[in-house]
N, C-alpha and C positions, 0 to 999 in steps of 0.2 A: 451126424453132423460131422460135419469135417471142420476141424478147428479153423476159425478164421472165414468159411463160408458165410456171405450175407443170409439172413430168415429173406424169404420173399417177402416181398413190402417190405424191406428196412434197408436204408443205406446207411453205412457208416459216418458220421458227420466229420466234417474235415475238421485237420488238429488245428485247434485255434492257442492263437498266439495272445498270451497278454498284451492288453494295453501298453504304447510304449509311457514315458515319464517324459514331461515337458522340459523339467529340471529335474538334476538329481546329485545333489551335494555329497560328496563322498570325503574317504579319509581322514573323519571330523572328531572330536569330542562331543555327542551330542547331548548335551541336557535337554529334557523334553517334558520336563515339570508334574511329570505323567506316574503317581509312583506305580501303576501295576508296567510301567517300560519306562524305567527313568533316564536310562542312556541308550547310545546306538552308536552306530561310526557315518552312518547314511540316511538321508531322506530323500525321496522321490517325490515329488509334485507334480498331479498332472488338473487340466482344468481348475486351477486355479486351489484345491486340496491338497492335503495330505495324502497320497497313495501307499504309501510304504514307507516304514522304518526300519533295519537291518543294519549287518553287515554288510560291506560292499560288496562282497561275493553273495551273498543274497538276494543283492538287488540290482547286479547285474543283466537278468534279463531282461529288463524294466528299460534299457537301453535301447533305443532303436536311432533310425537316421535323421530323427528331426530330434532329438533329446540335448539339449546342454547340458554338459556335464563341466562343474566344479569343482577341480579338488583342493580342500581345504587347508591344505599341507598339516593336518594335524592340532587344527585352529579351535578354539570353544565355539559352537553352535548354540544359540539360545532360541527359545520361543522369542516373537517379535514385543518390545517394548509397546507396554500402556501406559502414557501417562494420562491418568486420571482424575485431573484437575488442573487444565491448560488453556488459556485464552487465544486459542490456535488460531480463531477466525478473525479478530481483532488485529494479532499479531502479524497474520501473514497482509494484513490489508496496509500495513507499516512498515515492513520488515525492511522492504529497500532504503528507505528513508532515514532508518538509523543507523546511527555511529555507535556498533557493540564494544562497551568494557568487558563483557564475561569474559572472564580469563586472562584478563589482563594483569601483569604481578607489580608494575610500578606504577606511581603515577606519573613520572616521567614521561615513561612510555603511554602513556594515556592522554597524555598534555601533547606528545608527540604527535599523535596520531589525531589528533582534533585541530592542531595547526595544519598537516597538512591538510586537512578535510576543507577546513577552509581557506586555500586556496582553491577549490576546485568548485565549491558552492556556487552556481550563479545567485547573482541580485535578486533578491526576493522569496527566495530558500532560507530555510532554516536547520541548523545542526541539531540532532535530538539523539540524545545518549540518553535512552528512556528504560531504564533496568536490570538487572543480572548481574550486578557490581555491587559492592561495599567498601567503605576505607579499608576494615580488614583484611581484604584480599592485597592491597599495596605495601611493597618492601617500605615505607613511607608510614604507614598507619592512621594516615590522615586523607579527607575528602581536599578536594580543591577548591582555591578561593574564588570568590567571585573578580578581583584582580587578576588572576591567573587567567580566566576565561577572557578577560578581556584585552591581555597580552598577547593570548591566542590569536584569537579573532576579533581583531579593532570593530571590523565593519560587518560582519557577519550574523544572525541570530544565533546563538547557542542555548538551548534549554537541555539541563541536567537534572535529571529527576534519582533522588538517592531515595531506594526505599520507597515505602508510604509516606516516609517523615517530610521529606523535604526538597525543593528543587532550586537549583542556582539558575540565575537567569546572566550573562551580559549584557556590557549597557544596550547594544546593539536589540536583543530579546527584548528587554524590558522598554524601549521605543517602539518597538513593533505589535508588540501585545496591548499598547495603548494605555499604561498605565501612568498613572499620574500619580500627583499629590492628593489630587481629589477622587480617586477612585476607591472605594470602601472596601474592605476586608468583605469576602465570600462567609457563608454560613459555615463554620466547624474551620477557617480557614485564616493567614495573618499574611498580609500582605508587610513583609519588615521596610521598614521608614528609618531612614539614617536622622542626622540631628536635623538637619533643612525640612523634616516631612517628606522628602520625595522620597522613591522606592528606591533600596539598593540593591535587587536582584536576589534576595533570599524570599522563598516563598516556605511556609508554614503549615502544614495538614496540623490542625491545633482542636482536635484531632484526625477530623475529616481530611478526605482527600478530593473535595472539589475545587479549591482553589490549587491543585494541582493539576488535576484531570481538566478542566474547562481553559486553564492557561494551554494547557496541549493542543486544545482543538482550533487552536486560533492560528496554527502555522498551516501550511497549504496542503491540499490531500493531493492524491496520485488519480489521475485519470481512470478509468476505469481500464482501459487497456494493459497499464500498468498496475493495476493492483491485483490483475488477473496473473502477470505475470513475477509481479511481489510474492503470493501466495504461493504461487510454483517454487518458488524459493527456498519462501520458507519451509516446505513441505520436504524439501529436497534436505536442509539443513537439518531435520528433526530429523529425514532418516540416517542420516552421515552417524548419527549415536545411534542408530538400531532402533527407534522407535518407528509402530509399523502402525500405532493407533494411539488416540486419541480423545478424551471425554471433554466438550471444549464447554468449558462454565461460562459461558455469555461473559456479561460486565458491561459497567457503565461505559456506555456512548457507543453502543452494539445492538441498535436498533433492527426489530423484526416486520418484514420480510428483508427489508434494506440491504444492509450488511452483510445476511448471505446469502445475496445474490451472486456475491464471484466464488464461492466452496459451491453453492447448486448448479452454476454453469460450468465448472473442471468434471462435478458428478459423470454431468448429463455427456459431456465430450469423453468421458474417461480417461480422464487427466487428473488427478488425485492418485498421488499416492502414499495416502495415508487412508487409513480409515477415521471417520468422524461421528461421533455421537455429540448429539450438540443441546442444549439448552436454551429457554428462552425465559426474557430477564426483563421485567417490567422497567420502562427507563423514567419514568416521570412520577414523580411523589403526588399523589392525591388519586390518579387513576388507572392505579394499580391492578383492582379488581375490576375495570374494565375493561383492559388491558387481557389480562388472564379469562376472562368470559369470553372476552371475542374469541383469541387464540384454540379455546378448546370447542368452539365449533368452528375451527379452521381446519385444526389438522390433531394427530394423536399421535402421542409416544408409538412408536415402533415405524412410522409413517417412514418410507426412503427406503433402502437397500443397505447392504450389508459395507459400503462405502463412505454413504451417508445417512443418516435418519435420526429423528426426532429422539431423544432419552425421556421428558420432562420440562420441569418447568427449574429456576432457581438461575444461580447463586441468592436472589436477593428474591422474597415475593412481596413482601413490602418495605419502604424503605426505612421504615421507623424501627423495624425490628432487625437492623445491623447492627453491628456493636462493630464500628469500623476499628482496624489494629493499627496502632499508633505505641510500638513499646516503647518510645522516648516520652509518650506522654501518658496519663493516667488512663484509667478506663474507662471509656465514656458511660454517663449516667443516664441511661436509656428512661424516656420517659413510656406513657401506657400506649402499648400497642397491641396488647392482645386483643380485642374486639377485631378490629378490623382484618388482623392477622388470622383471625380462627376465621372467620370468610372466606380468607383466601385458601387454606390448606383444607376447609370443607370444600370449597369449588371444586379443586384439584382431583381429590377424592373421591366424590362423587362422579366423576366423568373420567373416571381411569386413568388421572395422571400419578408420575410420581413426581418427586422433587427432591431438589439438595439445599440446603441452609448453609449459608457465611453464619458462622459459630464461632468467636475465639475464646471467650470468656465463659466460664461454668457458669456465672450468674444467668447471663441469655440462654443458654443451653436451658437452665431447671426452668423460665419462665416458659420455654417453648413446649418442654415436656409436658408441662402441667397441662397446655394447652390440647395436646397429644392425646392426652390420657382421659380428657374429658370427653375428647372425640372418639376416644376408645370405649367408653358406656355405650355409644350408640352404636359399637361394631364395626369402626370405620379404623380405628388400627387393632392389631396386623389386619390388614384387611388385601394384601397382595399386589401391593405398588410399593414398587420399590422407593424409599426413601433415605436421606442419608444427611449428617451434618458435616461440614468441610471444616478443615481447620483444628477447631477443638484443644489448644491448646492447653488448658486450663482446665480441660473436664474433670470432675470427679468421680471416685469410683461408685460413690451411688448413684451417678448420670449414666454411667455407663449401664449400671445393672438395667437401669429404667429403660435406657436407648433398647438392650437386649429383647428385655421384657414387650417394647413395642414393635420388633421388629427392625429396624434399623438397622445401618452401617455408618462406617466412617470415612472419611476419605482424608489423608494426612499426606500437608505437603511438609520440605523443606525449606520454610520460611526463617527457621532458628537455625541454617546453616549462615545465612546472610543478616539475620535479628537480632540472634542469640545476646550478641554483648548486649545489645539495648535491654534486652528484657532479664538479664545479669545483674544489670546494672539496678534494675528497679524493680524486681520482684525478688532479686537472691538465688544462692543456686540451691537451694532446696527446691524451691518453685521449679527455677530451671532442670533439674532433673528429673525433671515426669510432664517436659511439656514439650510435646503432647506424650501421655505415658501409653507408648503402645502396646508394651508387651504388656498390660493390663487388658488392653483392649481384644488382644488374642486371645488370653488365657480367658476369657470370657464368650470366646465362639462368636466374637461378632465379624463380620465382613470385612475387612481393612482392605484397602487400596492407597497405594499410595501415587505420589505427583510433584509436582512444583509452584503450580499458581504462577508461572511466568506466564509473560515476558515483564512485567514492571515491577515485579518484587526480584524474586527469583531467577536466575539464570535457567534457560530451557534445557541445559545438558541433563541426562538422568543419570550422568553418572556420579555428579556433586551430590545428588540425592541418595544414592544408592549409599553412595561414601559417608552419610551424612546417619543413614538406618544403622548402618553396622558399628559407628565408632564413636556415633553420639558428637560429634566434633565440626564445629563451624568454621567454614573457608577459612578462617585467620587462624585456626590450628586449637582455639579454646574446646578445651574437652567439658559437655554440660551435662551428658548422661551417663549415670556408672552404669555397672556391668548387667544391674537388672532391670535394665529397660533397654537392653538392647537386644537386636535378635541376629541370627545366626544369616547367614549369606544367601542359600537356601530361599528361606523366609522371605526374606527385603526382596530377592528375587518374583518371589511369587506375588508380592503386593505389588510389582509393576507388571506383572504379566496376565495373570490369572485374577488377580482382588480387581482391575479393571474389567474386567470380562463380568463378572458378574455386579458390576454397577451397571451395568448394562443389559443383562440378562443375553449375555453371547458365552455364557462360560463352556457350553457344549461344542464349539467349535472356533473358538479364541481363548488365548492364555497359556495354551498347553499344543506341546506336538505330538498328535495320537493320528491315526487313520480317519477321516474325514474332518480333521480340524482345518479352517484358514491354511494355508501356505506362505507362512509369514515366521520369517526367521531373521538371525542377524550371526556373520559369523564374524567375531570379537577380534580386535588387535591383541589382545590381552586375557588371558585365563579368569576373569575376574573371580572363579571359586577358587583360586590357590593362590594369587599374586599379592604382594605384600599391601597392606590398606592403604598406604600410599599411594599405590598405581592407579587404584579403584576410579580417581574423579579423571584422570586420562586417558580412560578407556575410550577407546571407538567404535563401532562398525568398519570393516573391510569390503563387506557384503551384505545389503539388508535385500530381501525380497519380500513383496509383498502380492499378497494372490498367485506367489509364482511369475511375476515380474521384479526381473531386477532393478531399482529405483535409486541404489545408489551403489557405488562399484571405487575403491579404491586402493592403493598399495598393488600387488602383483594382478588384480581386477580391473585397476581404471580402464574404463574405455567400454566394459559389457554392459553398465547401466545405460537407462534410456533419455535421451536428449533432452535437454531442457532451452528456451531461448535465453539469448542473451539477457545478462539483466539493464534493467529500463529504469528511469534515466540511467546516461552514461554516469553522469559523475555520482551516483551512487555512492555510499561508503561501504556499500556493502560490494560492490561491485572492484573495491581496491583491497580490501582490508578483509572481505570474508564476514562470516559469524564470529562465532566462537574461536575466541585467540590461542590456539592448544597451541603450546611451546612458540611460538611468534620470534620465528627468527635465529633460533640457535644459540650461540656463542652471543651475538650481538645482542639478543635481548638479556643474556646471563649478564650481560657485562652493564647494561642499563640497569638492572636491578643492583647489582653489588654495589653501582655508583649513588643508586638513592639512598641503599642502604645503610654507605659510606656518610652519606650528605645528611642524612636523618638522623644518622650518629652523632654529627657533628652539633648538628643543631640543639639536640638533646644537652651534650657537655655545657654547651655555651650556659643554657637555662640551668645547669647543675650549681655552674660557677657563680651564675647572677643567686642562687638560692631558691629559683624559681619552683624546683620541682626536686624532691628527693633523690640521692646518689644511687638509683636502680639501675641493672643492664637489663632493657627490653630484649626477647628474641625477635628481628624484624624480620628475619624470613618466617614466612609461611609453612610448616612442614607437612601440611596437607599436600603442597606443590612442588616440594623440594626432591624430586626425582629426573 
């Protein structure tokens, strides 16, 4: 037989060209998160999944006429970030109504934003500053006063939420909320009053947040069309920071299925730009078991698809078991909640549901674990259902061992970035040094995931949270964690990528860049792995890709991302200020910060001269943002 002569009955197959990639990101420093292949120079994505990794020339053959090629210009590329505890659904429904002080560096500038927004807010609407900031971040190192809110917006209702500690309302908001001398204090909260008995505009969570939540709920809501637009813009804002996934922790005033309708509609139309795994949270005390039972008959964990799927119950199962955290107040003393709590946990496990639990204090965690250990004797723990504690700031070593034995996990958030000063004042430096003990959790082999708990306490900016994980510092620069409770940058990034994927059982397809995983990645403005620590909070994504779709593009890539409808309503604070305030106008904002610091120092000197305070010289500029 002559070489190359076809054999009778056999025809050589035509040469097959490899399928072209839909997207190729080249000339990059790729951190894959995969120990088997930790780095690469290029990533090819096809049909929403990673098709190949390698050097530029290795992947050149995957480029075809339909391939979109992006030159990363040597930038760092990471797997898409995954916030494991974010109130993304509730946040999206309200985003365009909120004036965000996230990242604002002076109170003077914050009040200027408020004054300007008052000029465009129509009659009947409120100005809402709802979370993401703390007085520590301001050059002045203080909160606004009610008098300042009245001066900035004399006729427009203003509601300013400060962590889960308090809220400030101007005179117009007190009237709009219907508060009078006769209004009783709600359970767990206080309407502060002046000498005349009239509400003075200050609300205190003492220690419960009902007074804050219920008052905010009095403000007008968006119509359905604007809720849809608001959610799309909030997801785009999260994409701006490299987020491609989030685990929604449900929360107060988030009813199922009504308040889930917007994300469900966006999922059906293919317009989500963030993958969401959501939880269900009983809203009414006294009917939690009935709600949970009804839901187990309606849906089951895993229902949905890779964009929107049910993950389980929580972060509350029963209201009586929730140890609401307000570090400016003593730890709440909970009554007997175990019988009903045990029924809720049993119901979930017997129906194949996982759950997450809000538990700030070790005292609560120990009581919950005792219930779990009782059920473990019946074989329900560890039973294959994913479950975790959220927050766990004061969890003990013994409790961590018990969590590990029962197959649990922990989701930590950077609430101490914003509430660390209050915690330090109440519990001292030794307790704050291990709040929460992240290093001890990892040393035990526990699954640990990271997040923010945004939007009503911390900011949704994941880089502020990553900065806290690797430095142990608050947004005001206060060092809380010693070296022994810090983690390195790669480990912290793993908590924000693979950690979240493990909580939703998606670790085989999410959290790392390897062949077959989701095509979710971010090209960073600065190299997180090498920049000085103080630069980390200022990192953003210049290109965010979810399932091969470019959902955010900035800098050289501006215009490559998908279009979103204009912000609506037109008077929205987001339409004029945007979301997170990064940089805030360069030299002008730097000047405002300097003026605010000088003014604050002048006030301090006056107080020293009067003998009101000792003659010490504080640092007014937050070193975390001094770059």
